[in-house]
ROTINU-922224 format. One record per atom (N, C-alpha, C): x, y negated, z negated. Coordinates in steps of 0.2 Angstrom, whole numbers, padded with zeros to 4 digits, always signed. Each point is the difference from the previous one (the first is absolute). Example, Ala and Ser with C-alpha at 12.3 -4.5 7.8 and 13.67 -1.06 7.14 Angstrom:
# ROTINU-922224
+0066+0028-0039/-0004-0006+0000/+0004-0006+0000/-0002-0005+0004/+0004-0006-0001/-0004-0005-0003/
This chain:
# ROTINU-922224
+0299-0399-0670/+0005-0005+0002/+0006+0000-0004/+0006-0001+0003/+0006+0000-0003/+0002-0006-0003/+0003+0000-0006/+0003-0006-0003/+0007+0000+0000/+0003+0002+0006/+0007+0000+0001/+0002-0007+0001/+0005-0003-0003/+0002-0007+0001/+0004+0000+0006/-0001-0005+0005/+0004-0001+0006/+0006-0004-0002/+0006+0003+0002/+0006-0004-0001/+0002-0003+0006/+0000-0006+0000/+0002-0004+0006/+0007-0003-0002/+0005+0003+0003/+0007-0002-0001/+0002-0005+0005/-0004-0001+0005/+0002-0005+0005/+0003-0006-0002/-0004-0003-0005/+0002-0007-0003/+0007+0001-0003/+0001+0005-0004/+0007+0001-0003/+0005+0001+0005/-0001+0004+0005/+0005+0001+0005/+0002-0006+0004/-0006-0004+0002/+0001-0006+0004/+0003-0005-0004/-0001-0001-0006/+0003-0005-0004/+0007+0001-0001/+0003+0006+0000/+0007+0001+0000/+0004-0003+0006/-0004+0000+0006/+0003-0002+0006/-0001-0007+0002/-0005-0004-0004/-0001-0007+0001/+0005-0004-0003/+0003-0004+0004/+0006-0004-0003/-0002-0008+0000/-0004-0002+0005/-0002-0007+0000/-0007+0000+0003/-0002-0007+0000/-0007-0001+0003/-0001+0003+0007/-0006+0002+0001/-0001+0003+0007/+0000-0006+0005/+0004+0001+0005/+0001-0006+0005/-0007-0002+0003/-0005+0005+0000/-0007-0002+0003/-0003-0005-0004/+0002-0001-0007/-0003-0005-0004/+0003-0007+0002/+0005+0000+0004/+0004-0007+0002/-0003-0002+0007/-0003-0006+0000/-0002-0002+0007/+0005-0003+0004/+0002+0004+0005/+0005-0003+0005/-0003+0001+0007/+0003-0004+0005/-0002+0000+0007/+0002+0007+0003/-0004+0002+0005/+0002+0006+0003/+0007+0001+0003/+0003-0006+0003/+0006+0000+0002/+0006+0002-0005/-0002-0001-0006/+0004+0001-0006/+0002+0007+0000/-0004+0005+0003/+0002+0007+0000/+0005+0002+0005/+0002-0005+0004/+0006+0002+0005/+0006+0002-0004/+0001-0003-0006/+0006+0002-0003/+0001+0008-0001/-0006+0003-0001/+0000+0008-0001/+0002+0003+0007/-0002-0003+0005/+0001+0003+0007/+0008-0001+0001/+0002-0006-0001/+0007-0002+0001/+0005+0005-0004/-0002+0001-0007/+0005+0004-0004/-0001+0007+0002/-0006+0002+0003/-0001+0007+0002/+0004+0001+0006/+0000-0005+0005/+0005+0001+0006/+0007+0000-0002/+0002-0004-0004/+0007+0000-0003/+0002+0007-0003/-0005+0002-0004/+0001+0007-0003/+0001+0005+0005/-0004+0000+0005/+0000+0005+0005/+0007+0000+0004/+0002-0006+0001/+0007-0001+0004/+0005+0003-0004/+0000-0002-0007/+0005+0003-0004/+0000+0008-0001/-0006+0002+0000/-0001+0008+0000/+0003+0003+0006/-0001-0003+0006/+0002+0002+0006/+0008+0000+0001/+0002-0006-0001/+0007-0001+0000/+0005+0004-0005/-0003+0001-0005/+0003+0005-0005/+0000+0007+0001/-0004+0002+0005/-0002+0006+0002/-0004+0004-0005/-0003-0003-0005/-0004+0003-0005/-0007+0003+0003/-0002-0002+0006/-0006+0003+0003/+0002+0006+0005/+0006+0001+0000/+0003+0005+0005/-0002+0007-0003/-0004+0004+0004/-0002+0007-0002/+0007+0004-0001/+0005-0001+0004/+0006+0004-0001/+0004-0002-0006/+0000-0006-0002/+0003-0002-0006/-0003+0003-0006/-0007+0000+0000/-0004+0003-0006/+0001+0007+0000/+0001+0004+0006/+0001+0007-0001/+0007+0001-0002/+0005-0004+0002/+0007+0001-0003/+0000-0001-0008/-0004-0005-0002/-0001-0001-0007/-0002+0007-0004/-0006+0002+0003/-0003+0006-0003/+0004+0006+0000/+0005+0001+0005/+0004+0005+0001/+0007-0001-0003/+0001-0006-0004/+0006-0001-0003/+0006-0001+0004/-0002-0002+0007/+0006-0001+0005/+0003-0007+0000/-0003-0005-0003/+0002-0007+0001/-0002-0004-0006/+0004-0004-0002/-0001-0005-0005/-0004-0006+0002/-0001-0001+0006/-0003-0006+0003/-0006-0002-0004/-0005+0004+0000/-0007-0002-0004/+0001+0000-0007/+0004+0004-0003/+0002-0001-0007/+0003-0007-0002/+0004-0002+0005/+0003-0007-0001/-0005-0005+0000/-0005+0000+0005/-0005-0005+0001/-0004+0000-0007/-0003+0006-0002/-0004+0000-0006/+0004-0001-0006/+0006+0002-0001/+0004-0002-0006/+0001-0008+0000/+0001-0003+0006/+0001-0007+0000/-0006-0004-0002/-0006+0003+0002/-0006-0003-0001/-0002+0001-0008/+0002+0005-0003/-0001+0002-0007/+0004-0005-0004/+0006-0001+0002/+0005-0005-0004/-0003-0007+0001/-0002-0002+0006/-0002-0007+0001/-0007-0001-0004/-0004+0005+0000/-0006+0000-0004/+0001-0001-0008/+0005+0004-0002/+0001+0000-0007/+0003-0006-0002/+0005-0003+0004/+0003-0007-0002/-0006-0005+0001/-0004+0000+0005/-0006-0004+0000/-0004+0000-0006/-0002+0006-0002/-0004+0000-0006/+0003-0003-0007/+0007+0002+0000/+0004-0003-0006/+0000-0007+0001/+0001-0003+0005/+0000-0008+0001/-0007-0003-0001/-0006+0004+0002/-0006-0003-0002/-0002+0000-0007/+0003+0005-0004/-0001+0001-0007/+0004-0006-0003/+0006+0000+0002/+0005-0004-0004/-0002-0008+0001/-0001-0002+0006/-0002-0007+0001/-0007-0002+0000/-0004+0005-0001/-0008-0001-0001/-0002-0003+0007/+0002+0003+0005/-0002-0003+0007/-0007+0001+0001/-0004-0005+0003/-0007+0000+0002/-0001+0002+0007/-0006+0001+0002/-0002+0001+0007/+0000-0006+0003/-0001+0000+0007/+0000-0007+0004/-0006-0004-0002/-0005+0003-0003/-0006-0003-0002/+0001-0003-0008/+0006+0001-0003/+0001-0002-0006/-0003+0005-0006/-0002+0006+0002/-0002+0005-0005/+0006+0004-0003/-0001+0001-0007/+0005+0004-0003/-0001+0007+0003/+0006+0003+0001/+0000+0007+0002/+0001+0005-0006/-0005+0004+0000/-0001+0005-0006/+0002+0007+0003/+0006+0003-0003/+0002+0006+0002/-0002+0005-0006/-0005+0004+0001/-0002+0005-0005/+0004+0006-0001/+0001+0003-0006/+0004+0006+0000/-0004+0005+0003/+0003+0005+0003/-0004+0005+0004/+0002+0007-0005/-0006+0004+0000/+0001+0006-0003/+0000+0006+0005/+0004+0005-0002/+0001+0006+0004/-0006+0004+0000/-0003+0003+0005/-0005+0005+0000/+0001+0005+0006/-0003+0006-0001/+0001+0006+0005/-0002-0002+0007/-0005-0005+0000/-0002-0002+0007/+0005-0003+0004/+0005-0003-0003/+0006-0003+0004/+0004+0006+0003/+0001+0006-0003/+0004+0005+0003/-0004+0003+0006/-0007+0001-0001/-0004+0003+0005/+0000-0005+0006/-0001-0006-0001/+0000-0005+0005/+0006-0001+0004/+0006+0000-0004/+0007+0000+0003/+0001+0006+0004/-0002+0006-0002/+0001+0006+0004/-0004-0001+0007/-0006-0002-0001/-0005+0000+0006/+0003-0006+0005/+0002-0005-0003/+0003-0006+0004/+0007+0003+0004/+0004+0003-0004/+0006+0002+0003/-0001+0006+0005/-0004+0004-0001/-0002+0005+0005/-0002-0003+0007/-0005-0005-0001/-0003-0003+0005/+0006-0004+0004/+0004-0004-0004/+0006-0003+0003/+0004+0004+0004/+0002+0006-0003/+0004+0004+0004/-0003+0003+0006/-0006+0002+0000/-0004+0003+0006/-0001-0005+0005/-0001-0007-0001/-0002-0004+0005/+0006-0005+0002/+0005+0000-0005/+0005-0005+0001/-0002-0007-0001/-0005-0001-0004/-0002-0007-0001/-0003-0001-0007/+0001-0005-0003/-0003-0002-0006/-0004-0006+0001/-0005-0002-0004/-0005-0005+0001/+0004-0007+0002/+0005-0002-0002/+0003-0006+0001/+0002-0001+0008/+0003+0004+0003/+0002-0001+0007/-0005+0003+0005/-0006+0002-0002/-0004+0003+0005/-0002-0005+0006/-0001-0006-0001/-0002-0004+0005/+0006-0003+0004/+0006+0000-0004/+0006-0002+0004/+0002+0006+0005/-0001+0006-0002/+0001+0006+0004/-0005-0001+0006/-0006-0001-0001/-0005-0001+0006/+0002-0006+0004/+0002-0005-0003/+0002-0006+0004/+0007+0002+0004/+0004+0004-0002/+0006+0002+0003/-0001+0005+0006/-0006+0002+0000/-0002+0005+0006/-0001+0007-0002/+0000+0002-0006/-0001+0007-0002/-0008+0001-0001/-0003+0001+0006/-0008+0000+0000/-0002+0006-0004/+0004+0005-0001/-0002+0006-0004/-0002-0002-0007/+0003-0005-0003/-0001-0002-0006/-0007-0003-0002/-0004-0001+0006/-0007-0002-0001/-0004+0006-0004/+0002+0006+0001/-0003+0005-0003/+0001+0000-0008/+0007-0002-0001/+0001-0001-0007/-0003-0006-0003/-0001-0005+0003/-0004-0006-0002/-0007+0002-0002/-0003+0004+0005/-0007+0002-0001/-0001+0004-0006/+0005+0005-0001/+0000+0005-0006/+0001-0004-0006/+0005-0005+0000/+0001-0004-0006/-0006-0004-0002/-0004-0002+0004/-0007-0004-0001/-0004+0006-0003/-0001+0005+0003/-0004+0006-0002/+0002+0002-0007/+0006+0001-0002/+0003+0001-0006/-0002-0005-0006/+0001-0006+0002/-0002-0005-0004/-0008+0000-0002/-0004+0001+0005/-0007+0001-0001/-0001+0006-0005/+0003+0005+0002/-0001+0006-0004/+0002-0001-0008/+0005-0003+0000/+0003-0002-0007/-0006-0004-0004/-0002-0005+0004/-0005-0005-0003/-0006+0004-0002/-0002+0005+0004/-0006+0005-0002/+0001+0004-0006/+0006+0003-0001/+0002+0005-0005/+0004-0003-0006/+0001-0007+0000/+0004-0003-0005/-0002+0001-0007/-0007+0001-0001/-0002+0001-0007/+0002+0007-0002/+0001+0005+0004/+0001+0007-0001/+0007+0001-0001/+0005-0004+0002/+0007+0001+0001/+0003-0002-0007/+0006+0003-0001/+0004-0003-0006/+0003-0006+0001/-0001-0005-0005/+0004-0006+0000/+0004-0001-0006/
């Protein structure tokens, strides 16, 4: 019998991602979840109108032929940075009144490997996880293969998580 200590890093990894109380702990009526559907539809409309779901725009980006996608992502990064600065400066709370905790992130080699895999998949399929369903709703039926493979990839990650660098 081996006396090897089992290292469960799941709690440590998950605690870095947890920012507020789990919504499952808050009792709300079922119709209350419609807000997620509405924001999802609005997000899809914005993605389609901005052409961020366009396979051709994504290919232009990876071929360095157009600034369009870099402008969209750069704008999002600026808005995100300003939002985080305002949250920290004014101690903004969630809609449920909870304090927003933004933990410091540490760099590790898994981020490089994950970023490369993500980038290669994005370049090959012309889709990243955000607009997958918007592309499907827009009529790009071929993206259903990408959706299935994204689900499979998530499942495989869950099975191999303990063996991967974090």
